[in-house]
N, C-alpha and C positions, 0 to 999 in steps of 0.2 A: 504494500500500500504506500502511496506517495505521501510525502510530508503534508502537502496541501490537502489530501483526502483525510489524513489524521486530524488536522486542525479543523476541517469542515465537520467531521464527526463529533468533535468536542463541542463546537459552536452549535451544531444542530441539537445535540443532547441538552445543552444548557437552555436553548430556546424553548424547550418544553416546560420550563418552570414558569408558571403563571405570573405575568406581570414583570418578568425580568427582561430588560433590554440587553441584547448581547451584541458585542462588536467583535469582528474578527481582525480588527486593526485599531490603531490609536486614532480615535476621532478627534476633530478639532475642539468639539465641545460635547458635553453630555446633556441631552435634552430631557431624558426621562430617568427616573430613579425607581427602583434600584437598577443599576447597570453593571454589566460584567464586560471587561476588556480582556480579550485573549491574545497573548503575544508569545512567540517562541522565545524561550530563555536559553536554549542550547541543545546540542545533539551529541550523543555518544555513539560513534560508529562501530565500536567494538561489540556492544551488546544490542545495537540497533534500537536505542531508546531516544526519545525526544522529550525535553523538559519544557513545560509551558508555565507561564505566569498568568494567573487569573486575578485581575484586580477587581474586586467587588466594591463598588461605591453604593452605599445603601441609603444615605440620607445626608442632608446638610450637617456640617460639623456643629452648627448651632441648634440642632434639634433638641427638643425637651427631654427625651428619654434616651440617654446614652446606651448604645449597644443593642437596644431592643430590636431595631430593624435588621441588624446583622445576624443575630443568633439563630433564626430559623435556617439560614443557609449553612451554618456550621454544625448543625445536628448530624448525628450518624445515620439517621433515617428520617423519613417524612417526605412530604410533597415538595418541600423546598430544599432538601438536603443535597448539596453539591457532591459530597462524598458518595452517598448512596447512588446518585444518578450516574456519576462517571465510573464508579467501581463496578457497575453492572456490565460495562464493556470489558471483555476479557483482556483486551490489550491496554487498558487504562488503569492507572493506580493513582489515587489522590494521596500524595505523600505527606503534605503538611499544610496547616493554615497558621498564619502569624496571628499576633494579637490585634484586637480592634484598635485602630489608630486613626490619626488625621492624615489624609492624603490630599495633596494639592494637585488639582488637575485643571488645566486651562484657566488658571487664575482663581479657582474657587476651592474652598476647603470642604472636604467631604469626610464623613465617618465611613471607614471601610476596612477591608482586610485583604491580604494577599494569600491566595491559595496556590500551592505548587502541585503540579500534576505531571506524572511521567507516563508517556504512552510508548508502547512497544510496537514496532513494525512487525505485525503478524502476517504470515503468508496467507 
């Protein structure tokens, strides 16, 4: 499977989460929240794995309830669980999620989290 097809599979899977706007590139601005920006972080040609960085921007940094909008996406299971969704693909493993933090994107501060995913090129 090509790298483009692997990325497309990740983006298409994420797009099934109700209300989540998914970008397969770095957009100039984020118009809708929550939003997920999928970018290639690196490739390992020895074991045929590709590392992706998923930046979840859940709400404005100034939102009233810190972390509440992010937590459903970080659960191990459930309708909004990124881990459960991506791990359902045999070639994809959700490796880690960072802490909820402030991310500045296009000049705006958002509450979000980085999720690291490794995808294996399966025949």
